[in-house]
C-alpha positions in Angstrom: -1.2 -14.2 -8.1 -3.5 -13.6 -11.0 -2.4 -12.8 -14.5 -5.3 -10.4 -14.7 -5.3 -6.9 -13.1 -7.4 -6.6 -9.9 -10.8 -5.2 -10.5 -11.2 -1.6 -9.7 -13.8 -0.7 -7.0 -16.9 0.6 -8.7 -18.5 2.4 -5.8 -19.1 6.1 -6.1 -17.2 8.5 -3.8 -19.3 8.4 -0.6 -21.2 11.6 0.3 -19.3 13.2 3.2 -18.4 16.9 4.0 -14.6 16.2 3.8 -15.1 14.7 0.3 -17.6 17.0 -1.4 -16.3 18.9 -4.3 -12.9 17.2 -4.3 -11.3 15.6 -7.3 -10.8 11.8 -7.4 -7.2 11.1 -8.2 -7.2 7.3 -8.2 -8.8 3.9 -7.5 -7.8 0.4 -6.7 -9.5 -2.8 -5.9 -10.5 -1.6 -2.3 -9.6 2.1 -2.4 -10.7 5.4 -3.7 -8.2 8.3 -3.5 -9.5 11.9 -3.4 -7.4 15.1 -3.2 -7.2 16.8 0.1 -5.8 20.2 1.2 -2.1 21.0 1.2 -1.1 21.8 4.8 2.2 23.5 5.6 3.5 22.5 2.1 2.6 18.9 2.6 0.2 17.5 -0.2 -2.4 15.1 1.2 -5.1 12.9 -0.1 -8.1 11.1 1.5 -7.9 7.4 1.0 -11.4 5.8 1.2 -10.6 2.3 2.3 -12.9 -0.7 2.1 -10.6 -3.4 3.1 -10.0 -4.2 6.8 -6.4 -5.1 6.0 -5.7 -1.8 4.2 -7.3 0.1 7.1 -5.0 -1.7 9.6 -2.0 -1.0 7.4 -2.8 2.7 7.7 -4.1 3.0 11.2 -3.2 0.1 13.6 -1.0 1.2 16.5 1.6 -1.5 15.6 1.6 -0.7 11.8 4.9 -0.4 10.1 6.3 3.2 10.2 9.5 4.8 9.0 11.1 6.2 5.9 9.5 3.7 3.4 6.0 3.8 4.8 3.2 6.4 4.2 2.7 9.2 6.6 -0.8 9.1 8.1 -2.2 12.4 9.4 -5.8 11.5 10.5 -8.4 8.7 10.7 -11.6 10.5 9.9 -13.8 7.5 10.7 -16.3 5.3 8.8 -18.7 6.5 6.2 -21.2 3.8 5.1 -20.4 0.5 3.4 -18.7 -0.5 0.2 -20.3 -2.9 -2.4 -17.8 -5.5 -0.9 -19.8 -5.3 2.4 -17.0 -3.7 4.4 -17.3 -0.2 6.0 -15.6 2.7 4.2 -13.0 4.5 6.2 -11.6 7.9 5.4 -7.9 8.1 6.2 -5.9 11.3 5.5 -2.4 10.5 4.2 0.5 12.1 2.4 0.1 12.3 -1.4 2.4 9.8 -3.2 3.3 9.6 -6.9 3.9 6.7 -9.3 7.5 5.6 -9.7 9.1 7.6 -12.5 12.8 7.5 -13.1 15.7 7.6 -10.6 16.7 5.7 -7.6 13.2 5.0 -6.3 12.2 3.5 -9.5 15.4 1.3 -9.7 14.9 0.1 -6.1 11.2 -0.5 -6.8 12.0 -2.5 -9.9 14.6 -4.6 -8.0 12.1 -5.3 -5.2 9.3 -6.2 -7.6 11.5 -8.3 -9.7 13.1 -10.2 -6.7 9.6 -10.6 -5.2 8.2 -12.0 -8.4 11.2 -14.4 -8.8 10.7 -15.6 -5.2 7.0 -16.1 -5.8 7.9 -18.3 -8.8 10.4 -20.2 -6.7 7.7 -20.8 -4.0 4.6 -21.0 -6.2 3.9 -24.6 -5.2 3.0 -23.2 -1.7 0.0 -21.4 -3.4 -1.5 -18.9 -1.0 1.6 -18.8 1.2 4.0 -18.1 -1.6 3.7 -14.3 -1.2 4.6 -14.5 2.5 7.6 -16.9 1.7 8.7 -14.6 -1.1 8.7 -11.6 1.2 10.6 -13.5 3.8 13.0 -14.5 1.0 13.6 -10.7 0.3 14.2 -10.2 4.1 16.8 -12.9 4.6 18.6 -13.0 1.2 21.5 -10.5 1.0 20.5 -8.1 -1.8 22.4 -5.0 -0.7 19.3 -3.1 0.5 20.0 0.0 2.4 19.6 -0.4 6.2 16.3 1.6 6.1 15.0 -0.7 3.3 16.0 -3.9 5.1 14.2 -2.7 8.2 11.1 -1.8 6.2 11.0 -5.1 4.5 11.3 -6.8 7.9 8.5 -4.5 9.4 6.3 -5.3 6.4 6.9 -9.1 6.9 6.0 -8.8 10.6 2.8 -6.8 9.9 1.7 -9.3 7.2 2.2 -12.2 9.5 0.4 -10.6 12.5 -2.5 -9.4 10.5 -2.9 -12.5 8.2 -2.3 -10.2 5.2 -0.9 -11.4 1.9 2.0 -9.1 0.6 1.9 -7.8 -3.0 5.0 -6.0 -4.1 4.4 -6.4 -7.9 1.3 -4.3 -8.7 2.4 -0.8 -10.0 0.6 1.3 -7.4 1.7 -0.7 -4.4 5.2 0.9 -4.6 5.1 4.7 -5.0 7.3 7.6 -4.2 7.4 11.0 -2.5 8.4 14.0 -4.5 11.8 13.8 -3.0 12.3 10.4 -4.6 11.9 8.2 -1.5 10.3 4.9 -2.3 7.2 4.1 -0.2 5.2 1.0 0.3 1.9 2.5 -0.4 -0.5 -0.5 -0.5 1.7 -3.6 -0.2 -0.8 -6.0 1.4 -4.3 -7.4 0.8 -6.8 -9.7 2.5 -6.7 -13.5 2.2 
């Protein structure tokens, strides 16, 4: 883990009929987020993903699903390449919000803190420390709800099967729905 924030992708929003005239609402190291239509009261965004790991997290048939994972409505295919060299994929997902106050923020803070502490405990394992730290959260009794325990286990399995490195510390990796449900929005990255 770096002491510096991840660089934000500098690519412009790709030209595509789904994206034209839409407001950009966020960016990350490998993602651009653009507003989408609200359908049946469900707010949505288009995530323009340039990381194969992020794309798998949102679209793989064996991706983690359930209460604490993002709802995916559609995979709209590829749209050119990012400056990182990977194809851009447009995925339509539910709109999530930064953790504010309340139970989701408290659970998110507990997860981030416990994950960071476990990373520090296993830091001598270098690159594998994140995987070991996530495993530590799964096997150490921490009074998680059953749904959260199952979600942490599903995330661990996904990270292992896809060779992804977990990251439960960065602010936008844990977000929430309007109803206050904590969601693992972007909890993995490429090796």
